[in-house]
N, C-alpha and C positions, 0 to 999 in steps of 0.2 A: 255304403261301399264298402265292401272289405278291401285289406290291402292288398290282396291278391289280384284285385280288379285292376289295381294302379299300374298301369303300363308306358311304355315312353317309347316315341319312335314307330308306331303303327298300331293296330289293331289289338284287341285283348286275346291274350296267347301267342305274342310274338315281342323280341326285343327281350329289357331287364327290366326288372320290376324297380320302381325309386325307389321300394324301401333297401333295396339288395344295394342300391348308389347310393342310398343316405348315412347306411353303416359305415360307410370308408370314407366317408368324408366329415369329419367331427367339426365342432364348431372352434372358432377361435373362443375358448374361456380359458381362465385362470388354472395354470395348471403348475406353476410354479409353489415352492413351499415353503418356509423357515425348518428346519430341523433339530438347531439347538441355538439356546440363548444364554450361554454360562455367564455364569457371576455377571453379569450385566456387562461384560469385555468381550465375548464371542460371538460373534452370531453368523452360522451357518445355514444359506437358504441352497435348493437346487431346483432343478428343471429337467424333464429329459424330453430332446428333439430329435425328429426323426432325421434332420441331415446328419453326412457323413463328420468327423470331427475337423476336415482341414477347412471344409466349408462352413464350420461355425469358428474355427479359428480367422477365417480369413475375417469375418461380419465381425470378431470383437476387435481384430488390431490395426484392419486398414483405416487410417483418418477419414478416407470418403466415407467408406460404410456406417463408423460408429458415428458420423453426423447425423445418418439417415435414420438412426433407433432410438441414439442417447444423446448426445449434445456435440457440439462442434467442438472437431479435435484440434486445435491448434497448435501442431507438431506431430512428432510420431513417437505417440504412446508406447508402441510395441520395442521401442529401440531401448537396450536396458543405459541407464544410467541418463536418459530426458528425462527433460524439465517441460513440460504443458501442459495445456488452459483445456479444460473440458469445461466450452462454454457452452451454458444451455441460453444463450442470448436475450436471457430477460433481465440483465442485472446481477443473474447469479450464477458462479461457477465454481469450480474446484480446481485448484493446483498441484498438480501431481508429477511425482520424481519415481520412475521404473525402478524396481531393482532387480528383477526377473525376467526375463522373456524368453519362454522355450518352448518352439513349434509343436504340437504332437508329429507323431509319427513311428513306424516300426514297432508299434505296442505300445511306446512312451506317451504317457499324457501331455498333453500342454500346459506351460504354467505361464502366467501373466501376474505380476507381483506389483504391486508398487505403494507409495504412500499420497494419502492425499490430504488438502487442505479445505475446508469448507471458505468458499470466498477468497483464498488465500492467507486468512489470520487464523481459522480457526484451530482448535488442536489436531494435528496429523493422527490419524489412524493407518493402519496395515490393512491394504484388500488381496487378497489372491484369489485369482480365476485358474478352477481347475479344468480342462474340456478332455474328457478322454470318452474311450467305444461304451458303447454300451448296446449289447443287440445288434439290431440294425443301424442303432442311431449312436447317439451321443449325450452323455451324461453331463451339463454344465455346474459346478458347484460354484458357489462363492462364499469365502470365508472374511468377514471383517471382524478388526482384533482394534482395542481401544485399551489406554491406561486409564483408570479413576475417568471412565466418562461423567460426563452428568446423569441422574436418574431420567433423565429424558431417553436417553441414548438408543435405548431398547425398543422401545414406541417407535422414535421418528426410523431410525435405521431400520430395525428389525420388520417395520410393515414397507418400508421402501424395496428393500431388494426384491420380494416378489415378483412385485409391479415391473422391476427393471428386465429380470429375467424375464418374464411374458412378453417385455415390446420385446428381446431377444429375440425370442421364439416364433412370435408372431411377422418379423421383418425378416427372417430365415426362408416360412411359409409363404408369405406373398411378394417380399421386393418391396413391399412399398414403405414410404419416408412417415413413420410414426414414431415421433420425434416425444422425448418426456414431456408428458399431458402439461397444460395449464395448471397452473396450482391457483387456488383461493387466496393460499397462505405466501408471505416470503416477503423479503429476506429476511434467514432466520440466520443471524450469527453467535457463534459463540467465539467469547473472547476471554482469552488466559490472563488472567490475571495475578503477580508476583507477589498475594497476601490473602489470611483467610476469609470468607466472604462477610464476615460481621464488619472486619476492620475498613475491607475496601468500600463497602455500600456506605459507611460511614464517610471516609474518604470523599468517594466519588459523588454525593449528593450536598456535599457540602457546600455554599454560594459558592465561594471562588473558584471551588473544580468546576462547578458546573458551567459557569462562564468559560472556562479551558476546555473541557470536550468536549460541552456540547452545542459550544458558540454563541448563544443567546444572544439577540442585539437589545431583549428587552424579557421581562416577565420572570417566574420563577418555576421552582416542582409544583407550587402550592398547591393542592387540590381546585379544581377549576377556573384556575387563572390560566391564562393565553400568554405561553413561550413563543416569541419568535426567532426561529434558529434558519440560519446561513447556509444554504443548502449547497453552495458552489458553483451554480451553474448558471445559466443566463437570464432565466427567471427569478432569482434571487433565492429567495427565504419561502420559510413553511412556519405555517401556525403548530405549534404541541401544546396539547392542553391536557394536563395528568388530569383521570376519573376516576383511579383509587390510588393510594399511597399507602402502604402497609409495611411498617418499619420492624427493626428486626425483634425476633420474641413477641410477637403483637399474635401471629394467627397459628392454629392449632393444624395439621401437627406438625409438619416440620421446622417451625420457626423463624424461616428464614424469610428477607425481607424481598418487594417486587411492587413493582407499579405498573397500573395499567393508564393511557394513553391513546389519544387521537391525535390523526396526524391530517392538516390542510392543507392545499396549496391553491393558490387563485385560480391554475385551469379545472380544479376537481368539482366536479358540481356538490360531491359527497367527503365523509371524511373517512381516512384510512384507520380501524385498527391496530393497537401496538400494547404490546407487554415487555416488561422488561424484567429481568430477575435475576438472581445469582446463586448460585451453588456450590457448595466444593469439591476443590478437587486434591485428596493428599491432607495431610496438617496443614500446611502455609499457601496454600494456592488456592485459587475457586475459578469460578466461568462466569463470566459476567454474557448474559443471554439477550438479543433485542429479536422480538418478532413481530410479523403484522398480519394481519386476516383482513376478507371482505374487498378485494380488487372488482369480486364484480360486481359490489355496488356502486362503482366509480362511475361506470358506463362511457368511459373517455374513449377517444379514437385512436391513440398512442399509447398504450400502458406497457408494452416495451421500455418504453424510451424511460417513461414514467418509475418503473421498480429498476432502469438503471440509475437515473439520479437518487435515488431515495436508499439503494445499497450502498452506492461509493458515499453519501454522508454517512453511513452508520462504518464501512472502512473506514474512512478517516476518523471518525470519533472515537473507534476502538483503537487506534495508534496512538490516540493524545490522549484516553484513559488509562493505556499502559505506563504512557510515558509520568502519568502522574501517581503510577505507584511505586514507581523505583526505588528500591531502598534511600531512606532518610536518615537525618542524624543519627548519634548514638541513642541519646534518651527516647528514642520511637513517634516521635512527634511528625505527623505526614508534614510532607513540604513538596511543594510542586518542582518540575523541572530546573527551575531557575532560582529557584529558597526560597519564592513568595509563598505566605503564609496562604492553604487550602481550608484554614477552619470555621473561617466564616466571621475571626475577629479582629482584632488589631489593624492595618489600615484599610481594611475590607469596611468596618465598620462608617455608619453615617454615608452608607449610597441606596441609592435609589435604583432599582429595576437596572441594573447596570451601566446606569449614564453617571457615575461620576458621583463627586461628593454633594449631597442635599445642600440646594440654594438657603442663604442664610443672609440676612443683611450685612451682620457685623460677623466674622471670626470669633468664634468661641475658643476657648483658650481648650476645650476639649476637640476641636476640630483641628488646631493648630498640633495636639500631641498627637492625634490621630496621622497627620501627615507628616510631622517630625516623624514617625517611626516609621512611616512609607517612604523617605525620604533617608534613614537610616539604614534601611534594606536594601537599596538599589545601591546607595555608596556602599556599603560590606559587598555587595553583589559585583561593583567594576575592582573594588580592591580584592578579591576574592580571583578575579581572572586574572591581573596579573601573576599573584602568588602563583595559577593554575599553570600561566607560561614558564613560570622558571622550574615548576616539576617535571613539565612536559619538559622542555630543553636541556635539564639536568639527567634527564633518568628518573625524575625520584619516584614517581607513581611507577613506573616497570619495576624499579629493585623493591618497592614494596611490595608492592602484589607478587611477587618471586620469594622474598622472604616470611610470609604470613604474620609477625608482627615483630617488629624492630625498637631500638631505643635509638637514638641521636646517634649515640657514638657506632652501633653497628652500621645505620643507615650513610653514615658517614664512611664507611671501610668500601661497604656495596659500591657506593656511587661514587667516591673519592673526592669527596665534596667536605669543606671545613664543618667541624659539629658544631659550633658554636652558631653558625648562619644555621644549620639543617634545624637546631632547636627552635630558634622561632619562625622556622618555616613551618614547622612540626605543631606546634600549638595554633598558629593565626589556623592553620588547615582543619586541624581539629573544630577550633572554635567555628569554624562556618557550616561543621557538621561533613566537610568529607572525609574526614579520617575517623576513626573508632580509637579511645583513648583507654588504656586497660593498664589500671594500676599509677595513672602519674606518668609514667616514665615511658610506657611502650605504646605502638602506636601500628594500628592498622590500616590498611585500604579496602572498603566492603567491595564484595562481589559486583554490586550494582553499578559505584562507581567506577571501577576498574572496567567496565564493559564498556561505559561513558567515556571513557580518558584512554583509551585503547584504540589504536590507529586501524586493526584488524578487526572491528566490531563491527557490524551493522548499524551499532544503535552510538558511535562512534561521536562526540561534537569537539575531537580533539583540535581540530584544525580550527573549530569557531574561535579558541581562545586564541589562536596565533593571529586570527584577525587583528586582534585590540590595538597591541602595539604600534604597527602600521598606520591604522585607522585614525589613531590619537595623533601620530606624528602629521595626519594630514589636516590637523584642526587648522592651525593656520592660513593655509594655503584657501581653505574651501570657506573662512571666515573673511579674507580680502572676496573671494567670489561669491559671498552673500552678497555684500557693496557693491561689488559691481555689476553682479549677473552675468558675468562670464562665467566659461567653464575652470577644469581641473584636466590639464592633459594626461595622457598615461604616465607618460616620462618625467611628470612631478610627481608620482607615487614611487616608494620603494620598492623593491625588486622582490622582498620577502611578502609583500601584500599577494601579488601574484602566484607564490609559490603558494602560501595560505589556502586562498580559495582555489587551487589545482588539489590539493590536499584534501579540503572537503569535498570537494566535488567525486573523488576517488573512493569516498564511503558508499556510494551509491554507483558509480561506475561499473567497480570491479565488483560487487556484487548482482547488481539486477541487468546493466547492459546487455550482454551476452546473451543468459539464461532467462531471463523473463521479460525485457524491453521487445528485443527483435522477434521472438516467437509470440508477442501478444499480438504482432500484426499481420495479418492472414496473408501468410503464401511467401513473407519477406525471406524466411530463412532460407528457404529455397531458393529462390534468385541471388542472394546472395552467394550461395553453395557454387551455384551454378557461373558464377562469375561476376560481372558489373561495375560499375565505378559510385563508390560513395565518396560524398562531400561533407565533412564536416566545415562549421560555419561557426569561427568564432574557437577557434583548437585550441590556444591558449598552448600547454607545454605539449599535448599531442595527445595525453595517455587514453582517449576514446579510441582514436583511431587508428593505434597500436590494439587495443584490447580487440575489435573488430578487426584488425589484420592480421591477428594471431588465429580468430576464431574461424575466417574463411577464406582461406588463402590461394581463391580462384580470383579474389576482387583487386581490382585498383581503388587506389584512395589519393585523397588531396585536401587539406585541411589550411585554413584561411584564418591568417589575424592581422589586427591594426597595429597590435603593438608587438616590435622588431625582435627585442631580447626573447617573446614567445615564441616564436618563430624558430629564432636559432636554438632555443633550447630541444625543441619537439625534432626540429633536423637529426640532432647529435643522438638525443632518444632511437629514432628511426636506424639510424646508423646500429646505435648499441642492439638495437633488437633486433636485428640483420632482418628487415624488411623495407631497407631504405629503395630497392629496385621497384616496387611497385605501392611505394605511399612517397611523397612529395609534399610539402608546407611554404604557401608564397605569403608572403606579407604583401598582402594587397586587399583591396574591398572584394568581399565573395561576387555581389554583384553585379561588377564587371570583369570576373575570370570565369565565370562558371564554365565547364566543359560543357558538351553534346549529350542528350542522351542518358541524364542520370537518374541512379536506381532508386538511391537512397542517398536525403540530405538531412543532418543533422544539427541542430541548434540548441546547445544547450546552456541556459541559463545566457541566451546571447539578445533575441529577439528585441528584450525591452530597451537595452541598449543603444540598440544599431541606430547609424545616423539616417536611414531611412525605412523604419521599417517595412511600410507598406511596398516602395519601391524592391527591397530584399525578398518578400515574398513573389513580386511579380518574377522578379529575376528568376527566380527558383523555380516558379510552376513554370515557365516558359523553358526550361532546360532538363525537367523530369521529365521518362518516357511517361508515354500517355496512358500502356498498360498495366506495367506495375512498376511504375514511380511512387514513394509515399516520403514526407516528410514528417521525421520526428522532433518534435518541439518541446524543452523542458521547461519551463518558466514556472516563478513564485505561485501557489494555492494559495489565491487573495479573492474577495468577495466583489462583489460588483463596485456596490458603494463602498466610498474608502473609510465610512464612519464605523463600518463592520470587523474591521481589521482589527481585533482589539490582542491584548495579552503579549505573554511573553517574547511569543513568537514572532507577532508582528512590530514589537518595539525592534528586537535585532536587525529587522530587516527594514525597518524605514530608516535605522541609523545607518544601516551600511549603504541604504541610499542616498542619505542626505549627502555623506562622507565620501562615498565612492560614484556609487553610480549612476546619480544625477549630473555631479560636476563634471565628470570625464565624458559622458554624453551629450551634455550642453556644447561642452573645447570642440566636438565632431563636427556642430551644428546640427544634432538631432534633438525630436522633439522634446526630448526628455520626458519619458514616459513613469520614468521611477521605478525600481526593484518589485513594485505591487502593482506596477500600471497596466497589468496586461492578466486581466482576468478573462474569464470562458467568453464571454459578450463579447471583450474588444476581440481579443483574438478570432474572435468567429467573424467579427465584421472586417477585420484587417484581411482575411483569409480568402473570404466570398467574394472581397472587390480585386484580390488578385489571382482571381478564374478557379478558385480549387472548389469541388464540387461536397467533401464534404472535410469536417471535423469532429474527430473522434476523440474523447476523454477515455484513455488506459487506466482503469482500474492501479492502483499501486498503495500501499501501506503508510506511505510518508505522510506526515501531517503539515508537511513544508513545502514539498512539491506537486506541482500536478503535470502530468505528461499528457501529450496531445499526438495524435495523428494525421496528418491532410493527406487526402488526396485529390490527384487533378481530376 
């Protein structure tokens, strides 16, 4: 039958031929294409779309529309200066900061330009969308630019952009919600490391370092051996088995190190494939890359939840890996964040699969010497902490950072201190590896140490040192509590302790609360922007409340705290900030004074110390708005099994719990959960019993903290 004999709508000879109609009905096909891949640093992709520029711009910038064809846009990424999350809701996301947003009009092209980081921690790249008229339709061009990207950046991102542009074109043509398609692979993390690749690999694969950044309970990276790792969720653990380990210089042509592995969880019927490798970025930096494949082989009913769990584990591991590679002592010997050896020797000798010293009927001289080395290192760290307190209080680190290099005499003039005392302090800090020595008499503060010791750095641990004197001062009180079983009331601790705790919490409240945590909760920024009521339980000096009050001027705020001096400080701070007309602070148990129809309740490092955690959650649940209410809970990032909380971070937290959290909580009749007493499973159990329908963990880069949002 000839084409001319095919007709529609009547007998032959009438109507419109099907072939003529089909000519104007092009199939959905790939039409976007890459047009440039320059120097592995610049990718250009383009697509022609028949819709007008304003229609394309609306689909590109309206958060609801973006959610239909690309990913859930948590925030408004078309607002200059906005920081938003582009969430694929499978554990992977982009963290974005918009730098330019200019709508098309009057012959002017539309431009949307932003920086983004894969899963919030990868290296930032710049993306520029240009939307401009082209005949009867629109030309859309995307340019992504990177600085010293890894060798596979061109293949991954260059192949991805045409698909993204085709998704936009298909959405505009059909209106359907064709989201980023399910991938067999992921998460794919690129983790910037402040060290060359070979050095970074040697450090991260050393036995001591593996125990820190991968958090294993047992096993090692030996080929064929199973390593049990703590995933940080209610199901607890996974088995990681290395299938291939290629060390530096062993494989042509790159000679770069890598390892292949399988990851298996109890709920999976099969193993997930994985690969870890490292590539250079410039002369002194590298990218550690982690990649998974084989999701389609698992056949599990809730793969999205599992992807989120796996992503969360690697995001936390990435932060720990970065901490390990901060600049060490002058001799270049790699050390961990608290001065412990990660070379696998010294005090690490004699350990078996991370479970402590190998058992022996009679301790040998060798084992005693090994442990003596460990004890000396710990005592040295304690003494170093005291010297750091002096350096912080006297402004010595700040003065050294500004001077570059200084003698004791020069530092004395800068800091207004006695030269002889300073000389002793300088020698002590240099021996601990905190300072570099130049020619015997001049000293400098390395950039990495300055970042950790500075108040305004997101890596700051300055307040942690300030915790040491008041906690040591509480030893006598706690000693008596050990014998009696009673608690130690808040007012028996020096005010300096609460100031140090508040100073430490500012590290993340100043940098994450408003720009990251609030936008991460779907719809919360919009609710608070319109007004509403916010309650902060355990408000301390009121810093979190004041940060939120400055960001959301239409809302009202109330903070509760059981320590009266904190409330007085918070009230004074509100007056000084000029927000006392809509901010109040109460010396009262929050469970007994909550207002009605609350939009947001925050509990930052509070719930584990509450006199009645379950009762507090029930009271909060009853006060929340049913439709928009939310609770943000910040707790310690800890394992379900206490035996799995190991390493320097856990030691610091258990010491803080022993000396303050547990005694102060017991003094109020609390169950005494302890600082590490609310892992995800326990929190979910309490929240569910209190009537909350969901408990979602929000991804964050901190290895010490876990953030949750509870919904009624």
